[in-house]
C-alpha positions in Angstrom: 0.0 0.0 0.0 2.9 2.4 0.9 4.7 1.5 -2.4 1.5 2.1 -4.3 0.9 5.5 -2.7 4.6 6.5 -3.3 4.2 5.5 -7.0 0.9 7.4 -7.2 2.5 10.7 -6.0 6.2 10.4 -6.8 6.2 8.9 -10.3 4.4 11.8 -12.0 6.9 14.2 -10.4 10.1 12.4 -11.4 9.1 11.1 -14.8 10.9 13.9 -16.5 14.2 12.8 -15.0 13.8 9.0 -15.3 13.5 7.4 -18.8 10.5 5.2 -18.9 9.5 2.5 -21.4 10.2 3.6 -24.9 10.3 7.2 -23.7 6.6 7.3 -22.8 5.3 9.4 -20.0 3.2 8.1 -17.1 0.0 9.4 -18.8 0.9 7.7 -22.1 1.5 4.4 -20.3 -1.8 4.7 -18.4 -3.5 5.2 -21.8 -2.2 2.0 -23.3 -5.4 0.2 -22.3 -7.5 2.6 -24.3 -8.1 1.4 -27.9 -7.1 3.1 -31.2 -5.0 6.3 -31.4 -4.8 8.4 -28.3 -4.4 12.1 -27.7 -3.9 13.2 -24.1 -6.0 16.3 -23.5 -5.3 16.7 -19.8 -4.3 14.7 -16.7 -7.8 13.2 -16.5 -9.0 13.2 -20.1 -7.8 11.2 -23.1 -9.2 11.3 -26.7 -9.4 8.0 -28.5 -9.8 8.0 -32.3 -10.2 5.1 -34.8 -8.3 5.8 -38.0 -10.2 6.0 -41.3 -9.1 6.4 -44.9 -7.7 9.8 -45.8 -10.1 11.8 -48.0 -9.2 12.9 -51.5 -8.1 16.5 -51.8 -10.6 18.7 -53.6 -9.8 19.5 -57.2 -9.4 23.1 -58.2 -9.4 25.1 -61.4 -6.2 27.2 -60.9 -6.3 30.6 -62.5 -3.2 32.8 -62.3 -2.5 36.5 -62.8 0.8 37.0 -64.7 2.8 40.0 -65.7 0.6 40.5 -68.8 3.4 40.9 -71.3 1.0 41.3 -74.2 -0.9 44.2 -72.5 -4.3 42.6 -72.6 -5.5 43.9 -69.3 -7.1 47.3 -69.7 -6.0 48.8 -66.4 -2.7 47.1 -65.9 -1.4 43.9 -64.2 -3.6 44.0 -61.1 -6.6 46.2 -60.9 -10.0 45.6 -59.2 -11.8 46.1 -62.5 -9.7 43.5 -64.4 -9.9 41.2 -61.4 -13.7 41.6 -61.5 -13.7 40.5 -65.2 -11.7 37.4 -64.2 -14.1 36.5 -61.4 -17.1 37.0 -63.8 -15.5 34.6 -66.3 -14.8 32.0 -63.6 -18.5 32.1 -62.8 -19.2 31.6 -66.5 -17.0 28.5 -66.4 -19.2 27.0 -63.7 -17.2 28.1 -60.6 -19.3 28.1 -57.4 -16.6 28.5 -54.8 -13.4 30.6 -55.1 -10.3 30.7 -52.9 -8.8 34.1 -53.6 -5.1 33.9 -52.9 -4.2 37.5 -53.7 -4.2 40.8 -51.8 -7.2 43.1 -52.1 -5.5 46.3 -51.3 -6.0 49.4 -53.5 -6.1 52.4 -51.1 -5.4 54.9 -53.9 -8.4 53.9 -56.0 -11.9 55.3 -55.4 -14.4 53.2 -53.5 -16.6 52.7 -56.6 -13.7 51.0 -58.4 -12.9 48.8 -55.4 -16.6 47.7 -55.2 -16.6 46.7 -58.9 -14.9 43.5 -57.6 -17.4 43.3 -54.7 -20.4 43.0 -57.1 -18.7 40.1 -59.0 -17.8 38.2 -55.8 -21.5 38.2 -54.8 -22.2 36.0 -57.9 -20.3 33.1 -56.2 -21.9 30.8 -53.7 -18.9 31.3 -51.4 -15.5 32.7 -51.3 -12.4 32.7 -49.0 -10.3 35.9 -48.9 -6.9 36.4 -47.4 -5.1 39.3 -45.6 -1.7 39.4 -43.8 -1.5 40.2 -40.1 1.2 41.6 -37.9 1.9 43.0 -34.5 2.7 46.7 -34.2 2.8 49.5 -31.6 -0.4 51.0 -33.0 -3.1 48.4 -32.2 -6.5 48.6 -33.9 -9.8 46.9 -33.3 -10.6 43.6 -35.0 -12.5 44.2 -38.3 -15.9 42.6 -38.4 -15.0 40.3 -41.3 -12.2 38.8 -39.2 -14.4 38.7 -36.1 -17.0 36.7 -37.8 -14.5 33.9 -38.7 -12.7 33.8 -35.4 -13.0 31.7 -32.2 -13.2 33.0 -28.6 -9.9 32.7 -26.7 -11.7 31.2 -23.7 -12.9 28.2 -25.8 -9.3 27.2 -26.7 -7.8 24.3 -24.7 -4.3 24.5 -23.5 -1.9 27.4 -23.1 -3.1 29.9 -25.7 -0.5 32.5 -24.7 2.1 30.6 -26.8 0.2 31.4 -30.0 1.4 34.3 -32.2 0.1 37.7 -31.1 -1.2 40.2 -33.7 -3.1 43.5 -33.4 -3.0 45.0 -36.9 -3.5 44.3 -40.6 -0.7 44.8 -43.2 -2.7 45.0 -46.5 -6.3 45.3 -45.4 -9.0 44.8 -48.1 -10.2 48.1 -49.4 -13.4 46.8 -50.8 -16.7 46.0 -49.0 -16.6 42.4 -48.0 -19.7 40.5 -49.4 -21.8 38.4 -47.0 -20.8 35.2 -48.9 -17.1 35.7 -48.2 -15.0 34.7 -45.2 -11.7 36.3 -44.4 -8.7 34.6 -42.8 -5.0 35.6 -42.5 -2.6 34.6 -45.2 0.6 35.1 -43.3 2.0 36.5 -40.0 4.5 39.2 -40.9 5.8 39.7 -37.4 6.7 36.0 -37.1 9.8 34.2 -38.4 9.7 32.6 -41.8 9.3 28.8 -41.7 8.2 25.9 -43.9 5.4 25.1 -41.4 1.9 26.5 -42.0 0.5 29.0 -39.4 -3.1 28.3 -38.7 -3.9 30.4 -35.5 -3.2 33.8 -34.2 -4.4 35.6 -31.1 -5.9 39.1 -31.5 -7.1 40.4 -28.2 -9.7 37.9 -26.8 -10.2 36.2 -30.2 -8.3 33.6 -32.1 -8.0 34.4 -35.8 -8.0 31.5 -38.3 -5.9 31.1 -41.3 -7.6 31.3 -44.7 -6.2 27.9 -45.5 -8.0 26.5 -42.4 -11.2 28.3 -43.4 -11.0 26.7 -46.9 -10.6 23.2 -45.3 -13.6 23.9 -43.0 -15.7 25.1 -46.0 -15.3 21.7 -47.8 -16.3 20.0 -44.5 -19.3 22.4 -44.1 -18.1 23.6 -40.7 -18.3 27.0 -39.0 -15.7 28.3 -36.4 -18.0 27.2 -33.6 -17.8 23.6 -34.7 -14.0 23.2 -34.3 -12.1 22.2 -31.1 -8.6 23.7 -30.7 -6.1 22.2 -28.2 -2.9 24.1 -28.3 0.1 21.9 -28.8 -2.1 18.9 -29.8 -4.5 19.3 -32.7 -7.5 21.1 -34.2 -10.4 18.8 -34.3 -12.7 19.6 -37.2 -16.2 19.0 -35.8 -17.6 15.5 -35.9 -16.1 14.7 -39.3 -13.1 12.8 -37.8 -10.6 15.2 -39.4 -7.8 16.3 -37.2 -5.0 18.7 -38.0 -2.0 18.3 -35.6 -0.4 21.6 -34.4 2.5 22.6 -32.2 2.3 24.9 -29.2 2.6 27.9 -31.6 -0.4 26.9 -33.7 1.7 25.8 -36.7 1.0 22.7 -38.8 4.0 20.7 -39.9 3.2 18.9 -43.2 4.3 15.3 -43.5 4.0 15.1 -47.3 5.0 17.3 -50.2 2.6 17.2 -53.2 3.6 18.5 -56.5 2.9 22.1 -57.3 -0.1 22.4 -59.6 0.6 24.5 -62.7 -2.1 27.2 -63.6 -4.8 26.0 -65.9 -5.8 29.5 -67.0 -4.2 32.9 -67.2 -6.5 35.7 -66.1 -5.6 37.9 -69.1 -6.7 35.2 -71.5 -9.7 33.9 -69.7 -12.3 35.7 -71.8 -11.3 33.6 -74.8 -11.7 30.3 -72.9 -15.0 28.6 -73.9 -15.0 25.6 -71.4 -13.2 24.9 -68.2 -10.2 22.6 -68.6 -11.0 21.0 -65.2 -14.4 19.5 -64.2 -14.8 21.1 -60.8 -16.9 23.9 -59.2 -13.9 25.0 -57.1 -11.3 27.6 -58.3 -8.1 29.2 -56.9 -7.1 32.6 -58.1 -3.4 33.3 -57.5 -0.5 35.3 -59.0 2.8 34.3 -60.5 5.3 36.6 -62.2 8.2 39.0 -61.6 5.8 41.8 -60.8 2.6 39.7 -60.1 4.4 38.0 -57.2 3.9 41.2 -55.2 0.1 40.6 -55.2 0.2 37.0 -54.2 -1.0 36.4 -50.6 -0.2 32.7 -50.2 2.7 30.8 -51.7 1.5 27.6 -53.6 -2.0 27.7 -52.2 -3.1 24.4 -53.9 -0.1 22.6 -52.5 -0.8 23.8 -48.9 -4.5 23.1 -49.2 -3.7 19.5 -50.3 -1.3 19.1 -47.3 -4.1 20.2 -44.9 -6.4 17.7 -46.5 -3.9 14.8 -46.1 -4.1 15.0 -42.3 -5.3 12.1 -40.0 -8.9 11.2 -40.3 -10.8 9.2 -37.6 -14.1 7.6 -38.0 -14.8 7.2 -34.3 -13.9 9.6 -31.5 -14.4 8.9 -27.8 -13.4 11.0 -24.8 -12.2 8.9 -21.9 -12.4 10.2 -18.4 -10.2 9.0 -15.5 -12.0 7.2 -12.8 -12.8 9.0 -9.5 -10.1 9.5 -6.9 -12.0 7.4 -4.3 -12.3 4.6 -6.8 -8.5 4.6 -7.3 -8.0 4.6 -3.5 -10.4 1.6 -3.1 -8.6 -0.2 -5.9 -5.2 0.3 -4.2 -6.6 -0.8 -0.8 -8.0 -4.0 -2.4 -4.6 -4.8 -4.0 -2.9 -4.3 -0.7 -5.4 -6.6 1.1 -5.0 -9.3 -1.5 -1.2 -9.1 -1.2 -1.5 -9.4 2.6 -3.4 -12.6 2.3 -0.4 -14.2 0.5 2.4 -13.3 3.0 2.3 -16.8 4.6 2.9 -18.5 1.2 6.3 -19.5 -0.2 8.3 -17.1 -2.4 7.3 -18.9 -5.6 3.6 -19.0 -4.6 3.8 -15.3 -3.6 5.3 -14.4 -7.0 2.6 -16.4 -8.8 -0.1 -14.7 -6.8 1.4 -11.3 -7.6 1.5 -12.1 -11.3 -2.1 -13.1 -11.2 -2.9 -9.7 -9.6 -0.9 -8.0 -12.4 -2.7 -9.8 -15.1 -6.1 -9.1 -13.4 -5.3 -5.4 -13.2 -4.3 -5.2 -16.9 -7.3 -7.2 -18.1 -9.7 -5.2 -15.9 -8.2 -1.9 -17.1 -8.7 -3.0 -20.7 -12.2 -4.3 -20.1 -13.1 -1.0 -18.4 -11.9 1.1 -21.4 -13.7 -1.1 -23.9 -17.1 -1.3 -22.2 -17.2 2.3 -20.7 -15.9 5.8 -21.4 -13.6 5.6 -18.3 -10.0 4.4 -17.8 -8.1 3.4 -14.7 -4.4 4.4 -14.2 -2.7 1.2 -13.0 1.0 2.0 -13.6 1.6 3.0 -9.9 -0.1 -0.3 -8.8 2.1 -2.4 -11.2 5.1 -0.5 -9.8 4.0 -1.4 -6.2 3.5 -5.1 -7.1 7.0 -5.3 -8.7 8.6 -3.7 -5.6 6.8 -6.2 -3.4 8.0 -9.1 -5.6 11.6 -7.9 -5.4 11.7 -7.4 -1.6 9.5 -10.3 -0.5 12.3 -13.0 -0.6 14.4 -11.0 1.8 11.5 -10.3 4.2 10.4 -13.9 3.9 13.9 -15.1 4.9 13.9 -12.9 8.0 10.4 -14.0 8.9 11.4 -17.7 8.6 14.4 -17.1 10.9 12.3 -15.6 13.6 9.7 -18.3 13.1 12.4 -21.0 13.7 13.6 -19.2 16.8 10.1 -19.3 18.2 9.6 -22.9 17.2 12.8 -24.0 18.9 11.9 -22.3 22.3 9.5 -23.8 24.8 8.3 -20.5 26.1 8.7 -16.8 25.5 10.9 -16.4 28.5 13.6 -18.5 26.9 13.3 -16.5 23.7 13.6 -13.3 25.7 16.7 -14.7 27.5 18.2 -15.7 24.1 17.6 -12.2 22.8 19.2 -10.6 25.8 22.2 -13.0 25.5 22.6 -12.0 21.9 22.5 -8.3 22.8 25.1 -8.8 25.6 27.4 -10.7 23.3 27.2 -7.8 20.8 27.9 -5.4 23.7 30.9 -7.4 24.9 32.2 -7.4 21.4 31.9 -3.7 21.2 33.6 -3.3 24.6 36.4 -5.5 23.4 36.8 -3.4 20.3 36.9 -0.2 22.3 39.4 -1.8 24.8 41.7 -2.7 21.9 41.7 0.8 20.6 42.4 2.2 24.1 45.3 -0.2 24.6 46.7 0.8 21.3 46.4 4.5 22.1 48.1 4.1 25.6 50.8 1.7 24.4 53.2 4.3 23.3 53.1 6.4 26.6 53.7 3.2 28.6 56.7 2.3 26.5 58.2 5.7 27.1 57.6 5.3 30.8 59.3 1.9 30.9 62.2 3.3 28.9 62.6 6.2 31.4 62.5 3.8 34.3 65.3 1.6 32.8 67.5 4.7 32.3 67.0 5.7 35.9 68.0 2.2 37.1 71.1 2.1 34.9 72.5 5.4 36.1 74.5 5.4 39.5 72.8 7.1 42.4 74.1 10.6 43.3 76.2 10.7 46.5 74.5 12.1 49.5 76.3 14.8 51.6 76.6 14.2 55.3 76.3 17.2 57.6 79.5 18.2 59.4 79.6 17.9 63.1 
């Protein structure tokens, strides 16, 4: 019982200093009885997920804005009016949903020209827009179009303070955002450049979502209220079984590298295209070119969207809760009582009895996890049983010795006399050892005294003077 309690309280504290089995933590070892893939949400909650086949990535009609070397665009390389013509032709080619991977920032143009694009975006069923964010000394309020596609900070699990902090826009859209559009951030300019994909950023008391994440949620028919964010673990996309793993900074690290999709259409030539080269209702509008690169909001958007799609998918998700503390105490007490029943057995029988208890704990823990939504931590109990198995032979040998002494004596008085005699013998031995040290310490002065006496005997006595009469 003492070993079990020590294991219960001490093991979680020292596990960071002691290497455990295959580098697993105590919580991970306790979760081994839970079926399927496990995600530890907290000290008392574990998420179990059964893997399913990864879905196919959505197909896109990729339209790109180039440097327009032939001068086809009326207003230049990148103008809201020419962009509105491109969107209108994409709708003509049966596009229902558009991921717009370019900036929408024309502060020098009048509002009426900016809203030319607005009227064409309203022809789509849905659209995802992008804008870069940053952190500056001059903070501004969250725009409504970002607020509508964000998540409350209090609804995020884990330490949300490790997420990137932003408070301003870099290239804010200068047109009125239509109701069928959602806006997410394209990049975080105040963060370091990395090959990982940022998906979350904190702005005040809200968590802003990446436009790539909004696009993935659109195809799963999810709203920001449907997702579950656990910082350092994953973003669970509703009840679809799709999970996007993230680190403590809200970044997603892709595990695959799909090929970059070449543009199917060039926006300057789209008016001459009679039929879409790709049979799909989804389109991506991006920009490639020496000058056109300045208007691109996201690098290789189709590749990154595909990487987000090829994340783990689970068909069944169950949240397991740890059993109550009093149930754990009763279980430890029961194990201690069953061990106490076997103390009179031989060492081999005791070991067999302990192995039966270990097997029963493991089988019971697995059965509990399979039949209910609870799990029982048994690592500290297994630790206690192993400690008892190791020390039992020594304790048993001492107990047998005392039992033989009792069996060889006729009464307790003789046993007490034997005990006292043993103590006196030990005391006499101690006294003898001390006497030997004392004799050794006083031996040298005695030798000096004997030497001095010999010298006095060898020298003749001095003559004595007689008084004159």
